[in-house]
N, C-alpha and C positions, 0 to 999 in steps of 0.2 A: 790284583785281579787274577782270575783263574786261568786266563789265557794271556801269556806273556808276549811282549813284543818280539818278533822274530823277523829275520831278513827275507825278503822276497825280491825277485828280479825287479829292478826299478827303485829299490830303496827300502828302508825299514817300514814296517807296518805301524801306523800311528795308533795311539791309545784309543782314539775314538772308533777307528775301524775295528780294532780288537773287541771293544765293548759291543759294537754293533753285531759282530759275528757271534759273540757269546750270547747276546740277548736273543738273536734269531734262532739259534739252536735251542735255547731254553723255551722260547715262545712256541716253536714248532712242536717240541715234545709235550709241552703243557696242553696245546690244542688237541693233540691226539689223546692224551690221558683224560682231558676233560670230556671229549666225545665218548670215551669208554665209560666214564662215570655216568654219563647220560644213558648209555646202553644198559648199564647195570640198573639204573633207576627204572628204565622201561621194563626190564625183565622182572625186577622186584615188584613193580606194579601189576604185571600179568599174574605172577604167582600169588600176590596178595588177594586180588579180586577173585581168583579161582577157589579160594578157601571157603568153606561153608560158613565159618564164623570168624572173619578177619578182624584182628585187633592189633594194637601196638603195646599191650601190657608187657612190662618186662618180667612180671612175676607169674609163677605158676598159680593156677586157680582151680577151684573145685566147684562144679555146678551145683547150686542149691535148688533153684526154681527155674524151669524153662517156661517163659511166659507164653509160648506157643501152645502149651498144653492146658492153659487155664480155661475156665468156662467161657470167658471173653478173651480170646487169644490176642496177644500182642507180640511184637518181635523183640521184646526186651527179656533180659535174663538177669538173675541174681547169682553171683559167684562169691565164694569165700577165697580170699587171697592167702596163699601159703607163704608163711614168713620165710625169708632166705636163711641160710645157715648163719648162726651167730646172733640172730635176733630173737630175743625172748619176749613172748606175749603173755600178759596177765589176763586170763579169761574172766576175771572179775572186774576188770576195768571196762568202762563203757565202750562199746564197739563204734567204729567209724564206718559210715557208708558213703562212698563217693559215687555220685550220679554224673555220668559224662554227658556233655552237650551233644544233641543230635541236630547239628547245624550245617549239615552237608558232608561232614567228615565221619569216618568210622570211629569206634570207641577205643579208649585206652589212654587218652592224653593225661588223665589224672595219675596214672602209674607208668608214665612214659620212660622213666629212668629211676635210679636209686634215690636221687634228690628230687622227690616228687611229693604230692599230697599224701599218697599211700605210703611212700617210703618213710616220711617223717612221722606219720601217725604210728606206724609199726615200731619205729625206733623208740617212741615214747611208751611202748608197751601195750598199745590198743589193738584188739582184734579188728581186722579190716575186711570190708565187703565192697563189692563193686557192682554197679548196675550199668550194664552195657546193652547193646542192641545188634541186630543183624541188618544186613544191607537192604532187605526188602520188607516193607510193612505187611502185616496180615490184612486180609480182606475185612473191611468194615472198621478198621482200627481208627480211633479218634484220640484226641488229647485227653478227654475225660476217661476213656477206657484205660489209657496208659496210667493215669493218676490212680485209678482203682487197683491196677496191677502193682504199682509201686507201694501202695498201702499194704498189700499182701506181703510184699517183699520185706517191708520194715517190721510187720507183725512177726514174720518168720525169724528175723534176726533177734527180736526181743525174746522170742520163745527159746532161742538157742543160748541165751545168756541170762538165765533167771536170777543169778546172783550179781549181775553187773551193778556198779555203783551209780547208774543213771541210764536214762533212755539214750538210744543211739544219737551220736552227733552225725548229722547229714550234711554233706558238702555238695552244693550244686554249682557247677561251672557254667558260665555264660548262659546259653539257652536253658540248661538244666536248672539254673537258679530260679527263674520265674516258675518253672514247673514244680520245684520243691516248695516254693512259697505258696502256690495255689493249693497243693496237697496239705501243707501245714495249716492253712486256714480252714480247710474242710475237716481234717483229722488232727487237731492239735495235740491230742493225748498220746500220739505215737512218737513225738519228737523230743529229743534233747536239744542241745544248742544246734543252730543252723548256720552254716557258713556259706555265703553266696559270694562267689568270686567273679568279677567282671560281668555281672548279670544285669541286664537292663530291666528296670521296673517302672520307670517314669519315661515313657517313650518320646514325648514331645520336648523334654527338657534339654537345655543346652545354653550356649552363649553365642552371640554373633561373632562371626569371623573365625570359628574354630569347629572342626569336626562336623561337617554338614551332612553326614549320612542320614540324619533325621529328616532331611528334606526330600529324600528319594521318593517316598510314596506319593507326595504331592506333585513332584516334577513328572512322574510317570502317569499321572492321572488316576492314581489309586490302585486298588487291588485287582482290577479287571485283568491286568497282565499276569498276575498270579494264577487266576482261573484259566487264562489262555494257556500258560505253560503246563498246567496240570492236564488240560484237555489234550494238548499235543503229546503228552505222555500217557495217554489212554487211562487217565485217572490217577496217575502217579506224578509227583513233582520231583524233578531231577535235582538232587542236592548240589550238583556241580554248579548250578546257578548261584547258590548261596556262597559257595567258595569263591566264585567269580566276583561277587560283590565285595568280599573281603580283599581280594587281590586289587580291585580297582581303587581301593582307598590309598594305596601306596604304590603308584606305578613305577617309581624309581627302584624300589626293592623287587617288584614283580618282574619288570622288564630288564633290569640290569644287575643290581647289587647282589641278589641271591646267587645268580650264576657267576658273576665276576668273582665273588668271594671264593667260590670253588676253583675257578680257573687260576686265580692268583696264588692260591694255597693248595694246589692240586696234590701235593705230596702228603698233606696232613689233614685235609678237610673232608675227604670222601666219606668216611664212616659217619661223621656227625650229620652231614648233608643227607646221606641215604636213609639214616634213621628217621629224620624228620619227614622226608619226602614219602616214606612209607605210610605215615599218617595223613599227610597233606593230600595225597592222591587217592585216598580210600573213600571215594564218594558213595553216599547212600541215598536212598529214595524215601520220600514221604508220601502218604496218601493225600489226595486232593483235599479231603476234609481237614486233615491236620494242618497243612500249610495255610489254608484259608482262614482257619481259626486264629492262627498265629498272627497273620497279617491284619485281618479285620479287627480282631478283639484287642490285640496288643499294639503292634507297631504303628498302625494308622488310627485305630479306634482309641487307644490309650485308656482302655476300660478297666485295667487291673486295679490300680490304686483307687480309682473312682468307685469301686465296688459294684460295677455294672455287669460283671460276668456271672452268668447263671448256668448251673448244671441242669441236666435233663430231669432231675427229680425236683427242681425248683430251688435247690439250695444255692445261695449266693456266695460268691467268693469275697470275703472281707478280710483283708490282711490284718485288721485289728483283732481278729479272733486268735491269732497266733500267741501262744503262751510261752514258748521257748525263747531263750536269748537269740538274737539275730546278729551275726557278725557280717558286716559288709566290707569287702575288700575291693578297692577300685584304684585307679591310677590317673594322674594328670596326663600321662603319655598314651592313654588308651583312646585310639581314634574310632573305636567301634562302640564302646560303652564308656563315655566320659563320666566323671564323678556326678554330674547333675542327673544323668539317667540312672545311675546306681543309687542315688540318695534322695532325690526330690520326692519320691513316694512318701517319705516321712512327713514332708510339708503338706501333702495331700490328705494324709490320714489323721494328723494330729494338729491341734491348735497351738500347743506349747508342750513343754516338758512335763508339766503337771498332768496334762491329758495322757501322755505316754505312760506316766505312773498310774493314772486312774485305770488304764487297761492292763495294768500289771506287766507292762512290756519293758524288756531290757534290750537296747539297741547299741551295739558297739561298731564303730566304723574306723577304718584307717585308709588314708589316701597316700599312695606311693607317688613320688615326684616324677618318675620318668619311664618306668617299665611299660612296654606296649601291651596290647590285648593278649597276645599269645604268651608273652612273658609271665603273665599272672599265673598261668598254669604250668609252663614248661621251664621257667628260669630256675636254675639251681640256686642262685642267690636268694630269690624270693622264697623258695621251698625251705632253705636253711634258716631263713629269718622269720618272715611273717607266718608262713604255714606251720613251721616248727613250733613257734611260740604259741600259736593258737592250739596246736595239738597238746603241747606240754602243760598249758594252763587252762584247759577247757573246763576243769572243775571250778577254777576261780571265776571264770566268766559265767558259769551256770548259777553261782550263788550271789552275783552282783545284785544290789538293790535295784529296783526298776528305775529307768531313766535313760538318758542319752549320753554316751561316752565316746571318746576318741582313744583308740589304742596307740600308744607311742612306745618306741623301742630305744633303749640306750645300751650301747655295747658294754659288756661286763669286762672289767679289768682288775688289776691288783688293788686299786683304791676303792672298788665298789664295796659299800657297806654290806655286811652279812652276805658276802658273795656265795657262801655255801648254800644259801637258801634260794639261789637262782638256778633253775633247772637247766637251762640252755646257755647259749652264748650271749643272750640279750636280756636286759631287765625290761619286762613288760609292765606298763602302767595303763590303767583305764582312767582317763581324765574326764570329769563331768563337762558336758557341753550343753548349749541351748540350740533352738532352731535357728537363731541368728547366725550361728557358726555354719550351718548348712546353707543358709541364704547367701553368706559371704562368698561362697564358691561361684555365685552367678546363677542366673536363671531367666525364665521368660517374663516379659512384661505382659500386661493385659492385652496389648495389641498383638503380641505373638500368640497368645492363647486363642484369640479370635482367628488368626491365620490358620492355625492347625485345626481348629474346629471346622473352618470352611473347607480345608483339604479333606477332612473326614467326610463331610457331606458330598463333596464332588466325587469321592471314591465310591460312596454308596450309590449315587446316581449312575455313574459309569458302569459299575458292576451289574446293576439291575438291567441297564441297556444291553450290556454284553450277553447276559444270560438269556435275554428275551430274543435278541435279533441274530446273534452270531454263534453262541455256544451250540445250539442244535446242529448247525452245519458242520462245525469242527468235529463234534463227536461222531457224526456219521462218516466223516472222511478218514479219521485216524484209527487205524487198527493197532492191536498190541504189537504186531511185527514191525509196523512203520515206526511206532513210538520207540521200540528198542533200537532200531537203526539210527534214529535221530539222537538218542542218548549216546550211542557209541561214537557218533560223529561230533560230539561236543568238543570244542577246541581244547579244553583242559584234559580230556582223555586222549585226544589225537596226539598231543605233544609227548605223551608217554609211549604210546604205541609206535609212533613214527621212528623213534630212535631205539627201539628194543631190538632184540636179536631176530625178530620176525622180519625186519628189514634186511635183505641180503647184503646190502652195502656195509652193514655194521660188523660183519664177519672180518672184513679187512681191517676195520678199526681195532677190533679185539687183538688180532694178530700183531698189528703194529704196536699196540700198547704193551703187549707182552715183551716185545723186543726192546722197547724203550725202557721198561723197568730194569732191564739188565745193563743198560748203558745211559742211565740218567745223568745229565749234566746241568744241575740247577745254576741259575744265574747268580752272580755275587750280589750281595745286598747293596753295595755302593755303585752298581752299574747305573749310569745316567739315563739309559733308555728305560730301565725299570722305574726310575723316578718319573720319567715322562709318562709312562703307562699309568702310574698312580694318579698323576695330575689330570690326565685325560679322563680317567674314571670319575674323578671328583667333578669335572666339568659336565659329564653326562648326567650324573646324579643331580647336580644343580639345575641343569636344563629341565630334567623330568620333574623335579620338585617345583620349579617355577611354573611349569605347565599345569601341574596339579593345583597349585595355589590359585592360579588364574581361573581355571575351570571351576574350582570350588567357590571362589568369590562370585563368579558369574551365576552359578546355580543358586547361591544364596540370594543374590539380588533378584533373580527371576522369581524365586519362591516368595520372597517378602513382598514384592510389588504385585504379583498376580493375586496371591491369596490375601494380601492386605487391601485389595480394592474394595471400597465400600459397596460398589455396584455388585460385584461378585458375591460378597458376603450377604447382602440383602437378597440376592437372587436364590441363594441356597438356604435361606431361612435363618441366617445369623445376624442379629442386631448389631450394626456397626458401632453402636454406642454402648453396648453391653459390657459388663465386667464379668467375664467368664471365670468362675471359680469351681474347682473340682473338689475342694475340701468338704467333707461331710460332717454334719453335726452328730453328736452322740445321740443315740436313739433313746426314747423315753423309757423303754424296757430296760436298757442297760443302766440308765441313770437311776432308775428305781432300785435295781439290784445293787448298784454301787452305794447308794444311800443306806441300804440295809446292811451292807458289809461294813461301812464306816461306823454305824451304830454298834455293830457287834464288836469291832476292834476297840472302840472306846470303852465298852463295858468290860473288856478283858485286860485293860491297862494294869490293874492291880493284881492280876493272876500270874502265877509262875513261880520260879525259884531262882537259884544262883545262875543257872544257864541263861535264862531270859534276862536277868540283871546284867550279866557280863556282855551279852550280845548288844543289848540296848546301850550300854556304856561305850562299847567300842564303836558303834555306829555314830553316837553323838560326838565323841572326840574325833574320830576319823573323818567325819564329814566336813570338818573345818578345813581340811587339806584340799578337798575338791578332787580327789583321785583315790584309786585303789591300787596298791603296789603288790606285785606277785609275792614279794618277800613277806609281806604281812600275812597274806593268806597261807603261805607255806609255814610261817611261824605258828599261826593258829592251828594248822593241821598237826604240827609236831607237839605243841603244848597240849593239844586236845583238851580244851576246857570241858571237864567231865565232872561236873558237880551235880549231885542230886539226881542220879539215874543213869541208865545205860547209855552208851554212845549212840548218837543218832545216825541213821542212814543219810546219805547225801540229800535225798529228796526231802527228808524231814528237817534237816539242817537248813536247806533252802527256804522251806516254809517258815521256819523260825525266824530267819534273818528278815524275810519280807514282812512278817507280822510286826516285828520290833521296829523296822524301818518306818512302816506306815503309822504306828503308834506315835513315834517321834514327829512325824510329819503332821499328824492330825492334832496332837496336843503335846507339844514338847515339854512344857512345864509340868503338866500332870504326869507324863511318862517318867520324867526325872524324879519327881517327888515320890513316886511309888517305888523307886529302886531299893531304899532301905528295908521296905516291907518284904522284899523278895529274897533277902539274904538271911543266912543263919545268924543266931545271936553270938556264936563263938567268934571272938576277935581274931584268933589265929587263922580260921578259915577265911575270914574276910581279907586278912592280909595276904594270904596265899592267892586268893582270887585277884586282888589288885595287882600283885606282883606279876601274875600271868598276863593280865591285860596290858601292863606297862611294857612287858617284853614284846608282845605282839605289835604294839603301837610303835616301838622303837626299831623294829626290824628293818624298816625302810629308811631310817635316818634319825637324826636327833629330834626329839620332841621339843618344839619351840613355838613361840608366838601364840596364836589362838588355840592351837592344840594343847599347849602346856596349860593355858588358862582353863580350858575345859577339863583337862585331866585333874587339875587341882579341885575343881568343883565336884567331880566324881569322887575324889578322895574324901572330901568333906562329907558327902552323902553316905559313903561307906563307913566313915568314922576313922579314917586314916590320917595321921599327922604327917604331912609331907616333910617335916623337919626331922622326923625320926631316922635313925641310921638305917641304911639299906633301901630307903625310898627316895632320898634326895637326889640320887644319881640318875638322872634321866639321860640315858645313853643308848647307843645301838644295842640291839638284842644279841646276847651271847648264845647263838643258836646251838653251838656244840654241847653246851651244858644241858640243854633241854631236849635235844633230838632223841627220838625214841624209835 
């Protein structure tokens, strides 16, 4: 121990007393240092909100478009991220655009640190742009106006990269995810791959006994409280209330763990804590029209996947219009956007995988097992794995044949086949899935659907009553000055202000902390009182978690019973015996267009040359595996199947892959039978083509089973004898021999 036993009048000091003194000295010092960190947090908060454009981006940025100067002004802006020293950017690679969530916090979380979405995209060589916002909305600003502004931002990025190998990859975090999806459905031609991380799209979805945030709207009687909060803000909704909702989901972290972690590690944790608090405390406002749209149309109305949202020009939002690959990243540990809310929109939009393909759609999802909602955006481990792999393999994803896939990741090691074809630290695979894999995650029963439909109707009734009887009185009473005063008195803001240097008492704390820094005496790790402190902390966390679990169970029980009442459902116009389904049928117009396209593809089965034959053969053999491996795509890129014409641009190659995929899907036997007609007569050219295909197929591992059988069939069609020397060895691809 750091304090040794020593003699005092009356006898030697016991080890327990020495430990107690050591612990009390350390605890007293830690308490003062902790209070000083809270003072720094308060001062940081005051400095942050005093800035004109507060953000937490770690990177330097250049303003490209100021949304306040548009014809329809918004408080959004487009900036170009300046790469840090040592990071090389290829201006001909597709740009990345990160759209930050406006969910009560300020902007910058997508570039919060080096290991972030922006950081890993730049490390992969992509130019990066960021769409952020100012704390105050512009007068008359709406969600639709913001969508039009963001379309202008993307158009600008496209114009700045005319030689890029694809349209921009757009990342939408949390609330920005649904905003990006809305825009992509309205302007599909602007988008490359879309990555939506922790973004709710199916707002009623979930499972019983877990993450009951979806019940909040019904338990509060609907969105009339949203309108009241906006009226109390004189037409503005205080984003601090949204942050408060997040905090309420995890009271043990909010009330204890977050602060205790700093207190218990006061010598090492201050910088990390202050960095995060700079973002967590940067609250922003929304116009009343914006938040009402979000609550009524999305979180209570659940109208997005149902195709019931309509723009002012009459254009309807239909997620099936999106033509870019969609990557959905969610987590089992996310208590704000559980996997069901992130993925069940797929069940609402499509009957099966064939219908996904009929719309030409490619959807890739991955479900993390444990990371929480914020960890999806800020965790360095997630950034270096999932986000890094998405960034490095974005071209692979862009050329995937239409369908539903799950992205899986396997650590690269010395035994990894063709490891030099793996760009990062993980081998990414896209494995074919069906809608049953989404259903297996859990979801609503028909009874649950009726409950949420009833809650929606109650919300509409209550909102109408509020607007008629109460809203006029509130608006007459609340002035802009009173609204500003109430915002400043919000508990989340007061906790920062109260412990800042504006409090005269904190000057003594700073002075004492400076003195302690020079005479710091940390407690030894084996001190029994430190162990007791840790045990007490665990007990507090357990008690708060138990309280949360009991209140969540109670809230779920109330919701299920109140809105499951046949009397209430009948009273608000919901048939208690009905089977409510939100899935839409394919329109007759689209079906007619699809039939025309099918006929066109069938007529082109016999057209093309060696390139078409090679891609058709690779798709036929590779589909037997039920997955696409990044090594195979990298091998294809390196071998560069370049027979019969100039190399294709990525967009042209994508179209070629899709056409050949659909030909196989529509008439597999006819498509295979046509392969010999697409090839040159020269046998040496045919052998070279087959050798290249074999190398691509073997890049991800040995060709065996059904794939080997299919490859033998292709060899027969091409006129290759598999017993000939040089062709019998079906082994992993020797990428070094072919790299260019």
